[in-house]
C-alpha positions as CSV (number, residue, x, y, z in Angstrom):
1,M,-73.3,34.5,52.1
2,S,-72.2,31.4,53.9
3,K,-74.8,28.7,54.6
4,T,-75.6,27.0,57.8
5,V,-75.9,23.2,57.3
6,L,-77.4,20.7,59.6
7,V,-76.0,17.2,59.2
8,T,-78.1,14.5,60.9
9,G,-76.1,11.3,61.7
10,G,-72.9,13.5,61.4
11,A,-70.8,11.3,63.7
12,G,-71.4,8.2,61.6
13,F,-69.3,6.9,58.8
14,I,-70.7,8.9,55.8
15,G,-72.0,11.8,58.0
16,S,-68.6,12.5,59.5
17,A,-67.1,12.5,56.0
18,V,-69.7,15.1,55.0
19,C,-68.8,17.2,58.1
20,R,-65.1,17.0,57.3
21,F,-65.8,17.9,53.6
22,L,-67.9,20.9,54.5
23,I,-65.4,22.3,56.9
24,G,-62.5,21.7,54.6
25,N,-64.0,22.7,51.3
26,T,-66.7,25.3,52.0
27,D,-67.3,28.3,54.2
28,A,-70.5,26.7,55.6
29,R,-71.3,26.7,59.3
30,V,-71.9,23.0,60.2
31,I,-74.1,21.6,62.9
32,C,-73.7,17.9,63.5
33,L,-76.7,16.2,65.1
34,D,-76.1,12.7,66.3
35,L,-77.4,10.4,69.1
36,L,-74.1,8.6,69.3
37,T,-75.5,5.1,69.1
38,Y,-73.0,2.2,68.7
39,A,-71.8,3.3,65.2
40,G,-71.6,7.0,66.0
41,D,-68.2,8.2,67.2
42,R,-67.2,11.8,68.0
43,R,-63.6,10.8,67.4
44,S,-64.4,10.6,63.7
45,L,-64.9,14.4,64.0
46,R,-61.6,15.2,65.7
47,D,-60.3,17.0,62.6
48,V,-63.2,19.5,62.7
49,E,-64.2,19.7,66.4
50,E,-62.0,22.7,67.1
51,C,-63.2,24.7,64.1
52,E,-65.3,27.7,65.1
53,R,-67.7,26.9,62.2
54,F,-68.5,23.5,63.7
55,T,-71.0,22.6,66.4
56,F,-71.9,19.2,67.8
57,V,-75.4,18.5,69.3
58,K,-76.3,15.1,70.8
59,A,-79.9,14.4,70.1
60,D,-82.3,12.0,68.4
61,I,-83.9,13.0,65.1
62,G,-87.2,11.6,66.5
63,D,-87.1,14.0,69.5
64,V,-89.4,16.7,68.2
65,E,-88.8,19.2,70.9
66,A,-85.0,18.9,70.7
67,V,-85.0,19.2,66.9
68,K,-87.5,22.1,67.1
69,H,-85.3,24.0,69.5
70,L,-82.2,23.3,67.4
71,L,-83.8,24.6,64.2
72,A,-85.0,27.7,65.9
73,D,-81.6,28.3,67.5
74,K,-79.3,27.6,64.5
75,A,-81.6,28.5,61.6
76,P,-80.1,26.1,59.0
77,D,-80.3,26.8,55.3
78,V,-79.6,23.2,54.3
79,I,-80.4,19.9,56.1
80,M,-78.5,16.8,55.0
81,H,-80.3,13.9,56.5
82,L,-78.0,10.9,57.0
83,A,-79.1,9.6,60.4
84,A,-80.1,5.9,60.0
85,E,-79.6,2.4,61.2
86,S,-77.6,0.9,58.3
87,H,-76.3,-2.6,58.7
88,V,-78.3,-5.3,56.9
89,D,-77.2,-8.2,59.3
90,R,-78.4,-6.2,62.3
91,S,-81.8,-5.5,60.6
92,I,-82.2,-9.3,60.0
93,S,-81.6,-10.2,63.7
94,G,-83.6,-7.3,65.0
95,A,-85.6,-5.0,62.7
96,A,-87.2,-2.7,65.4
97,P,-84.5,-0.1,65.6
98,F,-84.5,0.2,61.8
99,I,-88.3,0.9,61.8
100,E,-88.1,3.3,64.6
101,T,-85.1,5.4,63.3
102,N,-85.3,5.1,59.6
103,I,-89.1,5.4,59.2
104,V,-90.6,6.9,62.3
105,G,-87.6,9.1,63.0
106,T,-87.6,10.4,59.4
107,F,-91.3,11.1,59.6
108,R,-90.9,13.1,62.8
109,L,-87.9,15.0,61.3
110,L,-89.8,15.8,58.1
111,E,-92.7,17.2,60.1
112,T,-90.5,19.2,62.4
113,V,-88.6,20.6,59.5
114,R,-91.8,21.4,57.6
115,A,-93.1,23.5,60.5
116,Y,-89.7,25.3,60.6
117,W,-89.7,25.9,56.9
118,L,-93.2,27.3,56.8
119,E,-92.2,30.1,59.2
120,L,-89.1,31.2,57.3
121,P,-88.9,34.6,55.7
122,V,-89.7,34.4,52.0
123,E,-86.1,34.6,50.7
124,K,-84.7,32.1,53.1
125,K,-87.7,29.8,52.5
126,C,-87.0,29.8,48.8
127,E,-83.4,28.9,49.3
128,F,-83.9,26.2,51.9
129,R,-83.1,22.6,50.9
130,F,-83.6,19.2,52.6
131,L,-81.5,16.3,51.2
132,H,-82.6,12.8,52.1
133,V,-79.7,10.4,51.8
134,S,-80.5,6.8,50.9
135,T,-79.1,3.6,49.4
136,D,-79.2,1.6,46.2
137,E,-80.5,-1.3,48.2
138,V,-84.0,0.1,47.9
139,Y,-84.0,-1.1,44.3
140,G,-83.6,-4.8,45.2
141,T,-81.3,-6.9,43.2
142,L,-79.9,-7.1,39.6
143,G,-79.0,-10.0,37.4
144,D,-75.6,-10.1,35.7
145,E,-76.5,-7.2,33.4
146,G,-78.1,-3.8,33.8
147,L,-77.8,-0.8,36.2
148,F,-80.0,0.9,38.7
149,S,-81.3,4.2,37.4
150,E,-83.4,6.8,39.2
151,T,-86.5,5.3,37.6
152,T,-85.9,1.7,38.6
153,P,-88.9,0.4,40.6
154,Y,-88.3,-0.2,44.3
155,S,-88.1,-3.8,45.4
156,P,-86.3,-3.9,48.8
157,N,-85.4,-7.4,50.1
158,S,-84.2,-6.8,53.7
159,P,-85.7,-5.1,56.7
160,Y,-82.9,-2.4,56.3
161,S,-83.6,-1.7,52.7
162,A,-87.4,-1.8,53.3
163,S,-87.0,0.8,56.0
164,K,-84.9,3.0,53.7
165,A,-87.4,2.6,50.9
166,A,-90.2,3.7,53.2
167,S,-88.2,6.8,54.3
168,D,-87.5,7.6,50.6
169,H,-91.3,7.5,49.9
170,L,-92.0,9.8,52.9
171,A,-89.4,12.4,51.8
172,N,-90.9,12.3,48.3
173,A,-94.4,12.6,49.6
174,W,-93.5,15.6,51.7
175,Y,-92.2,17.3,48.6
176,H,-95.2,16.5,46.4
177,T,-97.9,17.0,49.1
178,Y,-96.5,19.9,51.2
179,G,-93.9,21.5,48.9
180,L,-91.1,20.9,51.2
181,P,-88.0,21.4,49.1
182,V,-86.6,17.9,49.1
183,V,-83.9,16.2,47.0
184,I,-83.1,12.5,47.4
185,S,-79.9,10.6,46.7
186,N,-79.3,6.9,46.5
187,C,-75.7,5.6,46.8
188,S,-73.8,2.4,46.2
189,N,-71.6,0.8,48.8
190,N,-69.3,3.2,50.5
191,Y,-65.8,2.5,51.9
192,G,-63.0,4.6,53.3
193,P,-61.7,5.9,56.7
194,Y,-63.7,5.8,59.9
195,H,-65.9,3.0,58.7
196,F,-67.3,0.9,61.5
197,P,-65.8,-2.6,61.4
198,E,-69.0,-4.5,61.0
199,K,-69.1,-3.7,57.3
200,L,-67.2,-5.8,54.7
201,I,-64.1,-3.9,53.9
202,P,-63.1,-2.6,57.4
203,R,-64.1,-6.0,58.9
204,I,-61.8,-7.8,56.6
205,I,-58.9,-5.4,57.1
206,T,-59.1,-5.4,60.9
207,T,-59.7,-9.1,61.2
208,A,-56.8,-9.9,58.8
209,L,-54.5,-7.7,61.0
210,E,-55.4,-10.0,63.9
211,H,-54.9,-13.1,61.7
212,G,-58.5,-14.1,62.3
213,D,-60.7,-16.0,59.9
214,L,-61.9,-13.8,57.0
215,P,-65.6,-14.8,56.5
216,V,-67.1,-14.7,53.0
217,Y,-70.8,-15.2,52.6
218,G,-71.7,-18.2,50.3
219,K,-69.2,-18.4,47.5
220,G,-68.4,-14.7,47.5
221,Q,-70.0,-14.0,44.1
222,N,-72.4,-11.3,45.2
223,V,-71.5,-8.0,43.3
224,R,-71.4,-4.5,44.8
225,D,-70.5,-1.1,43.2
226,W,-68.0,0.6,45.5
227,L,-67.8,4.4,46.2
228,H,-65.2,6.1,48.2
229,V,-66.8,8.0,51.1
230,D,-64.9,11.3,50.2
231,D,-66.3,11.1,46.7
232,H,-69.7,10.5,48.1
233,A,-69.5,13.5,50.5
234,A,-68.6,15.8,47.6
235,A,-71.5,14.5,45.5
236,L,-73.9,15.0,48.4
237,W,-73.0,18.7,48.7
238,L,-73.6,19.1,44.9
239,V,-77.0,17.4,45.1
240,A,-78.0,19.3,48.2
241,T,-77.2,22.7,46.7
242,Q,-77.6,22.3,43.0
243,G,-79.9,19.3,42.5
244,R,-83.4,19.9,41.2
245,L,-86.2,19.9,43.8
246,G,-88.2,16.7,43.9
247,E,-85.6,14.8,41.9
248,K,-83.5,11.7,42.8
249,Y,-79.8,11.4,42.0
250,N,-78.0,8.0,42.0
251,I,-74.4,8.2,43.3
252,G,-72.1,5.3,42.3
253,G,-68.4,4.8,41.8
254,R,-68.6,2.6,38.7
255,N,-66.4,0.1,40.5
256,E,-68.2,-3.3,40.5
257,R,-66.5,-6.1,42.3
258,R,-67.5,-9.5,43.6
259,N,-67.2,-9.8,47.3
260,L,-64.5,-12.4,47.0
261,E,-62.5,-10.2,44.7
262,V,-62.7,-7.4,47.3
263,V,-61.4,-9.7,50.1
264,E,-58.7,-11.1,47.9
265,A,-57.6,-7.5,46.9
266,I,-57.4,-6.6,50.6
267,C,-55.2,-9.6,51.3
268,S,-52.9,-8.9,48.4
269,I,-52.4,-5.3,49.5
270,L,-51.8,-6.4,53.1
271,D,-49.2,-8.9,51.8
272,R,-47.4,-6.0,50.2
273,V,-47.7,-3.1,52.7
274,G,-49.0,-4.6,55.9
275,P,-47.3,-6.4,58.8
276,P,-46.1,-10.0,58.3
277,G,-49.1,-12.2,57.7
278,P,-49.6,-16.0,58.2
279,A,-47.3,-18.4,56.4
280,G,-49.7,-18.8,53.5
281,G,-50.3,-15.1,53.1
282,Y,-53.4,-13.2,54.2
283,A,-55.6,-15.0,51.7
284,S,-55.1,-18.3,53.5
285,L,-57.4,-16.8,56.2
286,I,-60.4,-16.7,53.9
287,T,-63.3,-18.9,55.0
288,Y,-66.7,-19.5,53.5
289,V,-69.8,-19.1,55.7
290,T,-73.5,-19.7,55.3
291,D,-74.9,-17.1,53.1
292,R,-76.9,-14.1,54.5
293,L,-80.7,-14.5,54.4
294,G,-82.1,-12.7,51.3
295,H,-78.7,-11.8,50.1
296,D,-79.1,-9.6,46.9
297,H,-77.0,-10.9,44.0
298,R,-75.8,-7.6,42.5
299,Y,-76.0,-3.8,42.9
300,A,-74.8,-1.4,40.2
301,I,-75.5,2.3,39.9
302,D,-75.9,4.4,36.8
303,A,-74.7,7.8,37.9
304,S,-75.1,9.5,34.5
305,K,-77.7,11.9,35.7
306,L,-75.4,13.2,38.5
307,E,-72.5,13.3,36.1
308,T,-74.2,15.1,33.3
309,E,-76.5,17.5,35.3
310,L,-74.2,18.5,38.1
311,G,-70.7,17.7,36.6
312,W,-69.7,15.2,39.4
313,S,-67.1,12.6,38.9
314,A,-65.3,10.2,41.3
315,K,-61.7,11.0,42.1
316,Y,-60.9,7.5,43.4
317,N,-60.9,4.3,41.4
318,F,-61.3,1.2,43.5
319,D,-57.6,0.2,43.5
320,T,-56.4,3.6,44.6
321,G,-59.2,4.0,47.1
322,L,-58.8,0.6,48.6
323,E,-55.1,1.1,49.1
324,A,-55.6,4.5,50.7
325,T,-58.2,2.9,53.0
326,I,-55.9,0.1,54.1
327,D,-53.2,2.6,54.8
328,W,-55.6,4.6,57.0
329,Y,-56.5,1.5,59.0
330,L,-52.9,0.5,59.4
331,S,-52.2,4.0,60.9
332,N,-55.3,4.4,63.0
333,E,-55.8,1.4,65.3
334,W,-56.6,3.9,68.0
335,W,-59.9,4.5,66.2
336,W,-61.0,1.0,65.2
337,R,-59.7,-1.1,68.0
338,P,-62.4,0.0,70.6
339,H,-65.2,-0.8,68.1
340,K,-64.0,-4.3,67.2
341,G,-65.8,-6.3,69.9
342,T,-69.1,-4.5,69.2
343,A,-68.8,-5.1,65.5
344,E,-68.1,-8.8,65.9
345,A,-71.0,-9.4,68.2
346,I,-73.6,-9.3,65.4
347,Y,-71.9,-12.3,63.7
348,Q,-72.3,-14.4,66.7
349,D,-76.1,-14.2,66.5
350,K,-77.2,-17.7,65.3
351,S,-80.4,-16.4,63.9
352,I,-78.7,-15.0,60.8
C-alpha cells in the first residue's frame, strides 16, 4: 500500500528535491508544507505540482491548529521534517528567526505529531515514522584529520548550528521519553539545482555570470564535504523508511574540497561551457573578504553506517555533480534571477 508522506519545508532547496524524488521514484502521496519565507519557492515544485499525488499547503510548522488539522485531514504515514532557517550568515546577523523556527517550531511540531500518533490505529501507529533532518554543523569543527561519526559529541559554533543541535536533542528526547518513532539524519553541505543563491556554490555561479566580484572568506582554506541534493533526497527516503528507530545516520558525499578549490572549479567550468567571461577568465573575479565570525575550519562526514546498514551510495562525484549544477543554472535564469537581490542583501550587513 502506498504511503502518505508529509514533507515540511518542501518548497525549500532540499525539501523540493525530496518532493521531486518521491513523486518521480515512489508511489507515495506527497503533502508539501511550507510557509514560503524568502528561501521557499513554489516554482521549485513546478515539475510535480500537476501530479495528482502531490498537494501543497502553505502553513507554519509552529501553527499548532493548522498542523493538527492537516494531520487529521491527510493522515500521513511518514513525516520528513526539513523546515528550518538554514543560512549561517543570516543567523549571525539575526538569530531570532532561527530560534523561533528551528527550536520552538520543531518543539511545537513534535508535540502536535505526538498527539496525532497516539490516536492512530495500532497497525498504522506501528508503521509511522518521523524523520528529523539536520546538519553536520552541529558537531562543530574538525582539524585536518578525522571524520564526523554518529557518536561525535555536539559542539555547535554558530547560532544556526546551535539551533539545529537543540532541535536534534528535542527529536531524540521525544523518542526516548514518549516513544515517538523518530530517526535523525545529519548531512554535509548540499549543492544542486534550485539552490537559493545566498549559499556558496549558487552565489559564485550566478555572480560570475554577472561578472561580479567572487567573494571568498579569509584565504578560502575552510573545508567542506559536498553532497548532491538528489543523492541526499534518495538517502533521506531510505533513512525515513528503513532506518532504525532512535538512531542517527550521517549522510555525506565523501567529496571534501577547500572553499577556494570549489570557487576555482566553478570558474574553470564556466571558462569552458559558460558565456564569455572577463579578459582574465572567471577566476580573475575572485576576491578575498574578511572571514566569517566563528568560521568552522573543516567538516567531513563518515557515512559508513548509512552505506553498510541501508546500502546507500552517492551517484554523483563532485566533478560530475558540479558540472551538472552549473549547466542547470545556465539554463534556468528564470528561477534564480528573482532571488538574486534578496540573496545579496545579507552580505551588505556590516555586522558580519
